[in-house]
GUDREN-421246 format. One line per field, with one value per residue (C-alpha): x, y, z; residue number from 1; residue in one letter. Coordinates in Angstrom, 1 decimal. Each point is the difference from the previous one (the first is absolute). Layout:
REM GUDREN-421246
X	c(X; ...)
Y	c(Y; ...)
Z	c(Z; ...)
migu	c(NUM; ...)
rokol	c(A; ...)
REM end
This chain:
REM GUDREN-421246
X	c(-1.1; -2.1; 2.8; 0.4; -3.8; 0.2; 2.8; -1.8; -3.2; 2.0; 1.7; -3.3; -1.8; 2.8; 0.0; -3.7; -1.0; 2.3; -1.4; 2.8; -1.1; -3.6; 1.0; 2.3; -2.7; -2.4; 2.4; 1.9; -2.9; -1.3; 3.5; 0.1; -3.4; 0.9; 3.2; -1.9; -2.6; 2.6; 1.9; -3.3; -0.8; 3.5; -0.1; -3.5; 1.3; 3.0; -2.2; -2.6; 2.1; 1.2; 3.6; 1.8; 0.1; 3.0; 2.1; 1.0; 2.3; -0.5; 2.2; -1.7; 2.6; -2.5; -2.2; -3.4; -0.6; -0.1; -3.5; -1.6; 2.0; -1.4; -3.6; 0.7; 1.6; -3.0; -2.4; 2.1; -0.1; -3.8; -0.3; 2.5; 0.0; 2.2; 2.7; 0.4; 2.8; 1.4; 1.4; 2.8; 1.7; 3.4; 0.3; 1.8; 0.6; 3.6; 0.9; 1.2; -0.6; 3.1; -0.5; -3.6; 1.0; 2.7; -2.3; -2.9; 2.4; 1.4; -3.4; -1.1; 3.2; -0.3; -3.6; -1.4; -2.5; -0.9; 0.7; 0.8; -1.0; 2.0; -1.9; 2.6; -0.6; -1.4; -1.6; -3.4; 1.4; 1.4; 3.6; 1.2; -1.0; -1.5; 2.3; -1.3; 2.2; -0.5; 2.1; 0.3; -3.1; -1.4; -2.5; -1.4; -0.2; -1.6; -3.6; 1.2; 2.1; -2.8; -2.5; 2.4; 0.7; -3.7; -0.7; 2.9; -0.9; -3.7; 1.3; 2.2; -2.9; -2.0; 2.9; 0.4; -3.7; 0.1; 3.0; -1.6; -3.4; -1.6; -2.8; 1.1; -3.5; 0.5; 3.3; -1.7; -2.8; 2.5; 1.9; -3.0; 0.5; -2.6; -1.3; 0.8; -2.1; 2.0; -1.9; 1.0; -0.6; 0.2; -2.9; -1.7; -0.5; 1.5; 2.8; -0.1; 3.1; 0.0; -0.2; 2.8; 2.2; -0.8; 0.8; 3.4; 0.6; -0.9; 3.5; 1.5; -2.7; 1.0; 3.7; -0.4; -1.9; 2.7; 2.8; -1.6; -0.7; 3.5; 2.0; -2.2; -1.1; 3.5; 1.5; -1.8; 1.7; 3.4; -0.7; -1.7; 2.9; 2.6; -2.1; -0.5; 3.7; 1.2; -2.5; 1.1; -3.7; 1.2; 2.1; -3.1; -1.9; 2.8; -0.2; -3.4; 0.3; 2.7; 1.4; -1.8; -3.3; 0.4; 0.9; -2.8; -2.5; 0.9; 0.0; -3.5; -1.4; 1.3; -1.0; -3.5; 0.0; 1.1; -2.7; -2.6; 1.1; 0.1; -3.3; -1.7; 1.5; -0.9; -3.6; -0.3; 1.4; -2.3; -3.0; 0.9; 0.3; -3.4; -1.5; 1.0; -1.1; 3.5; 0.0; 0.7; 3.4; 1.7; -0.3; -0.8; 2.9; 2.4; -1.1; 0.8; 3.4; 0.6; -0.6; 2.4; 2.8; -0.5; 0.3; 3.1; 1.6; -0.6; 1.5; 3.0; 0.8; -1.0; 2.7; 2.6; -1.0; 0.0; 3.5; 1.3; -1.7; 1.6; 3.4; -0.1; -0.2; -1.6; -2.0; 2.9; 2.1; -2.9; -0.7; 3.0; -1.0; -3.7; 0.5; 1.0; -3.1; -2.2; 1.6; -0.8; -3.7; 0.3; 1.1; -3.3; -1.8; 1.9; -0.6; -3.7; -1.1; 2.4; -1.2; -3.6; 0.5; 2.1; -1.4; 1.2; 3.4; 3.2; 0.9; -3.4; -0.2; 3.5; -0.3; -3.4; 1.7; 3.1; -0.4; 0.0; -1.4; -2.7; -2.8; -0.1; 0.6; -2.4; -2.8; 0.3; -0.1; -3.0; -2.0; 0.7; -0.4; -1.9; 0.7; 3.7; 0.9; -0.7; 3.3; 1.8; -2.1; 0.5; 3.8; 0.1; -1.8; 2.1; 3.3; -1.1; -1.1; 3.4; 1.7; -2.1; 1.1; 3.6; -0.3; -1.5; 2.9; 2.7; -1.7; -0.5; 3.8; 0.8; -2.8; 1.3; 3.4; -0.7; -2.9; 2.3; 2.9; 0.7; 2.7; 1.6; -2.3; 1.1; 1.5; -1.6; 2.9; -0.8; -3.7; 1.0; 2.0; -3.1; -2.0; 2.6; 0.9; -3.3)
Y	c(-34.2; 0.6; 2.1; 2.0; 0.7; 1.0; 2.5; 1.3; 0.6; 1.7; 2.3; 0.8; 0.7; 2.1; 2.1; 0.6; 0.8; 3.0; 3.5; 0.9; -2.7; 1.2; 3.6; -0.8; -2.1; 2.9; 2.9; -1.2; 0.0; 3.3; 1.5; -1.1; 1.5; 3.1; 0.4; -0.3; 2.5; 2.5; -0.4; 0.6; 3.1; 1.3; -0.5; 1.6; 3.0; 0.3; -0.1; 2.4; 2.2; 3.4; 1.1; 3.1; 0.4; -1.6; 2.7; -1.2; 2.1; -0.5; 1.1; -0.6; 0.2; -1.5; 3.1; -1.6; -2.1; 2.4; 1.4; -3.4; -1.2; 2.9; -1.1; -3.6; 1.0; 2.3; -2.9; -2.3; 2.5; 0.2; -3.8; -0.5; 3.1; -1.8; -0.7; 3.3; 0.8; 3.6; 0.5; 2.5; 0.9; 1.2; 2.0; -2.1; 2.6; 0.6; -3.5; -3.1; -3.4; -0.3; 3.4; -0.8; -3.3; 1.7; 2.7; -2.4; -2.4; 2.9; 1.2; -3.6; -0.6; 3.2; -0.8; 3.0; -2.4; -3.6; -1.5; 1.2; -0.9; 0.8; -0.6; -0.1; 0.9; -2.9; -1.5; 0.0; -2.1; -2.4; 0.6; 1.2; -1.0; 2.4; 0.5; -0.2; 1.5; -1.1; -0.2; -3.8; -0.4; -2.4; -1.7; 3.3; 1.4; -3.1; 1.4; 3.4; -1.7; -2.2; 3.0; 2.2; -2.7; -0.5; 3.7; 0.7; -3.0; 1.3; 3.4; -1.6; -1.9; 3.3; 1.7; -3.0; -0.1; 3.7; -0.3; -2.9; 1.8; -2.8; 0.2; -0.8; -1.3; -2.5; -1.2; -0.4; -2.0; -2.2; -0.6; -0.6; -3.3; -2.8; -1.3; -3.6; -2.5; -3.0; -3.3; -2.9; -3.1; -2.3; 1.8; 1.1; 3.6; 3.4; 0.5; 3.3; 2.1; -0.7; -3.8; 0.3; 1.8; -2.6; -2.8; 1.6; 0.1; -3.6; -1.3; 2.5; -0.9; -3.7; 0.7; 2.5; -2.5; -2.7; 2.5; 1.0; -3.6; -1.2; 3.0; 1.7; -3.1; -1.6; 2.9; -1.4; -3.3; 1.7; 2.0; -3.0; -2.4; 2.7; 0.9; -3.6; -0.7; 2.9; -0.7; -3.6; -1.1; -2.1; -2.1; -1.0; -0.8; -2.1; -2.2; -1.2; 0.3; -0.3; 3.0; -0.9; -0.4; 3.4; 1.6; -1.7; 0.9; 3.6; 0.1; -1.6; 2.3; 3.3; -1.1; -0.6; 3.5; 1.5; -2.0; 1.3; 3.6; -0.2; -1.8; 2.7; 2.8; -1.9; -0.6; 3.6; 1.1; -2.4; 1.3; 3.6; -0.9; -1.8; 3.0; 2.2; -2.6; -1.1; -3.4; -1.9; 1.7; -2.9; -3.5; -2.7; -2.1; 2.8; -0.3; -3.7; 0.6; 2.8; -2.4; -2.5; 2.5; 1.7; -3.2; -1.2; 3.5; 0.7; -3.3; 0.5; 3.5; -1.0; -2.7; 2.5; 2.5; -2.7; -1.1; 3.6; 0.6; -3.1; 0.9; 3.6; 1.4; 3.4; 1.6; 2.3; -3.1; -1.5; 3.0; -0.4; -3.6; 0.8; 3.0; -2.2; -2.2; 3.1; 1.5; -3.2; 0.6; 3.7; -0.8; -1.5; 2.8; 2.6; -1.7; -0.9; 2.3; -1.7; -3.5; 1.1; 1.4; -2.9; -3.1; -2.3; 1.7; -2.1; 1.8; -0.3; -3.7; -0.7; 1.9; -1.6; -3.4; 1.0; 0.2; 2.2; 2.3; -2.4; 0.7; 3.7; -0.1; -3.0; 1.5; 3.2; -2.1; -1.9; 3.1; 1.6; -3.1; -2.9; -2.1; -0.5; -3.4; -2.6; -1.7; 3.3; 0.4; -3.7; 0.3; 3.2; -1.5; -3.2; 1.8; 2.3; -3.0; -1.6; 3.2; 0.2; -3.5; 1.0; 3.2; -1.9; -2.5; 2.7; 2.2; -3.0; -0.6; 3.6; 0.2; -3.1; 1.5; 3.7; 0.0; -1.0; 2.1; 3.3; 2.6; 1.0; -0.4; -2.7; 0.9; -1.3; -2.6; -1.3; -0.3; -2.0; -2.3; -0.5; -1.0; -2.5; -1.5; 0.0)
Z	c(21.3; 3.1; 1.5; -3.1; 0.0; 3.7; -0.6; -3.1; 2.0; 2.8; -2.5; -1.7; 3.3; 1.4; -3.1; -0.7; 3.6; 0.3; -0.2; -2.4; -2.5; 0.1; -0.4; -2.9; -1.6; 0.0; -0.3; -3.1; -2.5; 1.6; -0.4; -3.7; -0.6; 1.9; -2.0; -3.3; 1.2; 1.1; -3.2; -2.0; 2.1; -0.5; -3.7; -0.1; 1.9; -2.2; -3.1; 1.3; 2.3; -1.0; -0.3; -1.3; -3.8; -1.6; -1.7; -3.5; -2.2; -3.7; -2.9; -3.4; -2.7; -2.4; 0.3; -0.7; 3.1; 3.0; -0.6; -0.3; 3.0; 2.1; -0.9; 0.9; 3.4; 0.8; -0.8; 2.2; 2.9; -0.2; 0.0; 2.9; 2.2; 2.6; -2.6; -1.7; -2.4; -0.1; -3.5; -0.4; -3.2; -1.1; -3.2; -2.6; -2.7; 0.8; 1.3; -1.8; 1.4; 2.1; 1.5; 0.8; 1.6; 2.1; 1.3; 0.8; 1.7; 2.1; 1.2; 0.9; 1.8; 2.0; 0.8; -1.7; -1.7; 0.7; -3.4; -3.5; -3.6; -3.1; -3.2; -2.9; -3.6; -2.0; 3.2; -1.7; -2.9; 2.5; -1.1; 3.5; 3.5; 2.5; 2.9; 3.6; 2.7; 3.6; 3.2; 0.3; 2.2; -2.6; 2.3; 1.3; -3.6; -1.5; 0.0; -1.4; -2.6; -1.3; 0.1; -2.0; -2.5; -0.7; -0.2; -2.4; -2.2; -0.2; -1.0; -2.6; -1.5; -0.3; -1.9; -2.3; -0.7; -0.8; -2.3; -1.9; -0.1; 2.0; 2.6; 3.5; 0.7; -2.8; 1.5; 3.4; -1.5; -1.8; 3.2; 2.1; 1.8; 0.3; 3.3; 0.9; 1.8; 1.2; -0.2; 2.2; -2.2; 3.0; 1.7; -3.2; 1.3; -0.2; 2.6; 1.9; 0.5; 3.7; -0.6; -2.5; 2.6; 2.7; -2.4; -0.6; 3.8; 0.7; -0.7; 2.4; 2.6; 0.0; 0.0; 2.8; 2.2; -0.7; 0.8; 3.3; 0.9; -0.8; 1.4; 2.5; 1.9; -0.2; 1.8; 3.0; -0.6; 0.1; 3.2; 1.7; -0.5; 1.1; 3.1; 1.1; -0.6; 2.1; 2.8; 0.1; -0.5; -2.9; 2.2; 2.0; -3.2; -1.4; 3.1; -1.3; -3.8; -2.7; -1.7; -3.2; 1.7; 1.6; -3.3; -1.9; 2.6; 0.0; -3.8; -0.1; 2.7; -1.5; -3.5; 1.3; 1.5; -3.3; -1.8; 2.5; -0.6; -3.8; 0.0; 2.0; -2.1; -3.2; 1.0; 1.0; -3.4; -1.9; 2.0; -0.8; -3.7; 0.1; 1.6; -3.0; -2.4; -0.9; 1.6; -3.2; -0.7; 1.9; -1.5; 2.6; -1.3; 0.9; 3.7; 0.0; -1.5; 2.4; 3.0; -1.4; -0.7; 3.3; 2.0; -1.9; -0.1; 3.6; 1.2; -2.2; 1.4; 3.5; -0.1; -1.1; 2.7; 2.7; -1.0; 0.1; 3.3; 1.5; -1.3; 1.5; 3.5; -0.8; -2.7; -0.8; -0.9; -2.0; -2.2; -2.4; -0.6; -0.5; -2.3; -3.1; 0.6; 0.1; -3.1; -1.9; 0.7; -0.9; -3.5; -1.2; 1.9; -1.9; -3.3; 0.4; -2.9; -2.3; 1.0; -0.3; -3.5; -1.2; 1.7; -2.8; -0.5; 0.6; 3.2; 1.5; -0.8; 1.2; 3.3; 0.7; 0.0; 2.1; 3.8; 1.9; -2.7; -1.1; 2.5; -0.7; -3.8; -0.7; 2.0; -2.1; -3.2; 1.2; 1.0; -3.4; -2.1; 1.7; -3.1; 0.9; -1.3; 2.7; -0.4; 0.9; 3.1; 1.0; -0.7; 2.1; 3.0; -0.3; -0.1; 2.9; 2.1; -0.6; 1.0; 3.2; 0.9; -0.7; 2.0; 2.9; -0.1; -0.1; 2.6; 2.4; 0.0; 0.6; 2.7; 1.8; 0.6; 0.1; 2.5; 2.9; -1.1; 1.7; -0.3; -3.3; -3.0; -2.5; -3.3; -3.3; -0.2; 3.5; -0.9; -3.1; 2.2; 2.2; -3.0; -1.2; 3.4; 1.9)
migu	c(1; 2; 3; 4; 5; 6; 7; 8; 9; 10; 11; 12; 13; 14; 15; 16; 17; 18; 19; 20; 21; 22; 23; 24; 25; 26; 27; 28; 29; 30; 31; 32; 33; 34; 35; 36; 37; 38; 39; 40; 41; 42; 43; 44; 45; 46; 47; 48; 49; 50; 51; 52; 53; 54; 55; 56; 57; 58; 59; 60; 61; 62; 63; 64; 65; 66; 67; 68; 69; 70; 71; 72; 73; 74; 75; 76; 77; 78; 79; 80; 81; 82; 83; 84; 85; 86; 87; 88; 89; 90; 91; 92; 93; 94; 95; 96; 97; 98; 99; 100; 101; 102; 103; 104; 105; 106; 107; 108; 109; 110; 111; 112; 113; 114; 115; 116; 117; 118; 119; 120; 121; 122; 123; 124; 125; 126; 127; 128; 129; 130; 131; 132; 133; 134; 135; 136; 137; 138; 139; 140; 141; 142; 143; 144; 145; 146; 147; 148; 149; 150; 151; 152; 153; 154; 155; 156; 157; 158; 159; 160; 161; 162; 163; 164; 165; 166; 167; 168; 169; 170; 171; 172; 173; 174; 175; 176; 177; 178; 179; 180; 181; 182; 183; 184; 185; 186; 187; 188; 189; 190; 191; 192; 193; 194; 195; 196; 197; 198; 199; 200; 201; 202; 203; 204; 205; 206; 207; 208; 209; 210; 211; 212; 213; 214; 215; 216; 217; 218; 219; 220; 221; 222; 223; 224; 225; 226; 227; 228; 229; 230; 231; 232; 233; 234; 235; 236; 237; 238; 239; 240; 241; 242; 243; 244; 245; 246; 247; 248; 249; 250; 251; 252; 253; 254; 255; 256; 257; 258; 259; 260; 261; 262; 263; 264; 265; 266; 267; 268; 269; 270; 271; 272; 273; 274; 275; 276; 277; 278; 279; 280; 281; 282; 283; 284; 285; 286; 287; 288; 289; 290; 291; 292; 293; 294; 295; 296; 297; 298; 299; 300; 301; 302; 303; 304; 305; 306; 307; 308; 309; 310; 311; 312; 313; 314; 315; 316; 317; 318; 319; 320; 321; 322; 323; 324; 325; 326; 327; 328; 329; 330; 331; 332; 333; 334; 335; 336; 337; 338; 339; 340; 341; 342; 343; 344; 345; 346; 347; 348; 349; 350; 351; 352; 353; 354; 355; 356; 357; 358; 359; 360; 361; 362; 363; 364; 365; 366; 367; 368; 369; 370; 371; 372; 373; 374; 375; 376; 377; 378; 379; 380; 381; 382; 383; 384; 385; 386; 387; 388; 389; 390; 391; 392; 393; 394; 395; 396; 397; 398; 399; 400; 401; 402; 403; 404; 405; 406; 407; 408; 409; 410; 411; 412; 413; 414; 415; 416; 417; 418; 419; 420; 421; 422)
rokol	c(M; G; R; I; L; T; I; A; L; R; E; Y; A; E; M; V; K; T; K; T; F; I; L; S; L; L; A; T; P; L; L; I; V; G; I; G; W; I; G; T; R; I; Q; H; S; V; E; K; G; S; R; P; P; E; R; V; L; V; V; D; L; E; G; D; L; L; S; G; L; R; E; K; V; E; S; H; N; R; R; T; P; G; R; R; I; G; L; E; T; L; A; A; T; D; L; D; Q; E; Q; A; A; S; E; V; S; R; R; V; R; E; R; Q; V; G; V; G; L; V; I; P; K; D; A; I; D; G; K; Q; A; I; R; Y; Y; G; R; G; D; A; F; Q; E; L; D; L; F; Q; A; L; R; G; L; V; N; D; A; L; I; D; V; R; C; E; R; L; N; M; S; R; D; L; I; D; E; I; R; R; R; A; D; F; D; R; I; D; V; T; A; G; A; K; Q; S; E; G; K; M; V; M; S; M; M; V; P; F; F; F; M; F; L; L; F; M; G; M; V; G; I; N; Q; H; M; L; T; S; V; I; E; E; K; N; S; R; V; V; E; V; L; L; A; S; V; S; P; F; Q; L; M; A; G; K; I; A; G; L; S; A; V; G; L; T; V; T; S; I; W; G; V; A; A; L; G; S; L; A; G; F; G; L; G; D; V; I; A; P; A; A; L; V; Y; F; L; A; Y; Y; V; L; G; S; V; F; Y; S; A; V; Y; A; A; V; G; A; A; C; N; T; L; K; E; A; Q; P; L; I; M; P; V; T; M; V; L; V; I; P; M; A; G; W; V; F; F; A; Q; N; P; T; G; P; W; S; V; A; L; S; L; I; P; P; F; S; P; L; V; M; I; V; R; L; S; V; Q; P; S; V; P; F; Y; Q; V; F; A; S; I; L; I; L; A; A; S; V; A; G; A; M; W; V; S; A; R; V; F; R; V; G; I; L; L; Y; G; K; P; P; T; P; R; E; M; L; R; W; I; R; E; S)
REM end
């Protein structure tokens, strides 16, 4: 045990004293904040910035909608001068619906106008859909499409009110929405919109810290083992310690490095939340569970990375073996919204019990719903701990043979033979 601790302290010290580590420790959160700030500024500039008016060709076969639509568009242009719409019309007296559609489609295709609208007869009664003609740039046209849809529908309501001899002001009053105040019953106070948004991001915050700890730090495990193997330093080390002691020491040391990094980032994030009066959005119990799942998850993946590093001679050889491991972690990251919205669903419960998904999925469930049944949490930790022991056992057998093997990288079948015969 003393030798494992010595190796762990060496790995920890060698890692944290480097300028690269200190730089990454400080630069990563600054980079994340910077990306968020730049994204906000870009979004702000897009919303407030000015661009040429969008040319929209309209054919009103209904006959009663065009004048009202003009008024709505003029009002829209006054409200949003940076997103002006230039309305152009095509006389519909001598056109049927198919002729109008063909002419509008041609002009849009030839870029004479940006987009086109054909308002068919009976559109006001809802019997036919209004046709919108674009050039396939759906993402670029999204804002314009939504704006036109709202303006046309507002004009439709005005025409319907006029036909039914109803006051539009009365309709607006009937449709006026009520304001909502969200009361957090656990705190007994109104929850602000900012606090509500932060509460929604807590699951992703925990999952992101776990992901960075289990993948980002363990990349150093992979490179460290491969570098020591290629420089023959490992042969000197194995003269004093067993392969298992070397592997266990490296896992313990780098897991401690990851815990240091995530702790510093976590404390900084909690301090920032407290500074904005949002310190209570994270339950204390979630922090305890985070520590447990981080330690178990980090050791599990460290063992896998150590085995892969011992079996390969270069990072290029290791990448195909590490890619499936990384993709396993990407799956919960990609589905975090689903798990956060359905913490008691069958998929959420099942994946929170199955390693290697359990650390990420369960921490999302716990951060959303601290009252997850204790037997599920206990079973998840117990199964994960057993999987860690199994991963250490398998990795130790691969590490014992692969760490002194040079030349051609082993095939998966050969690695299975090492596990059976070692």
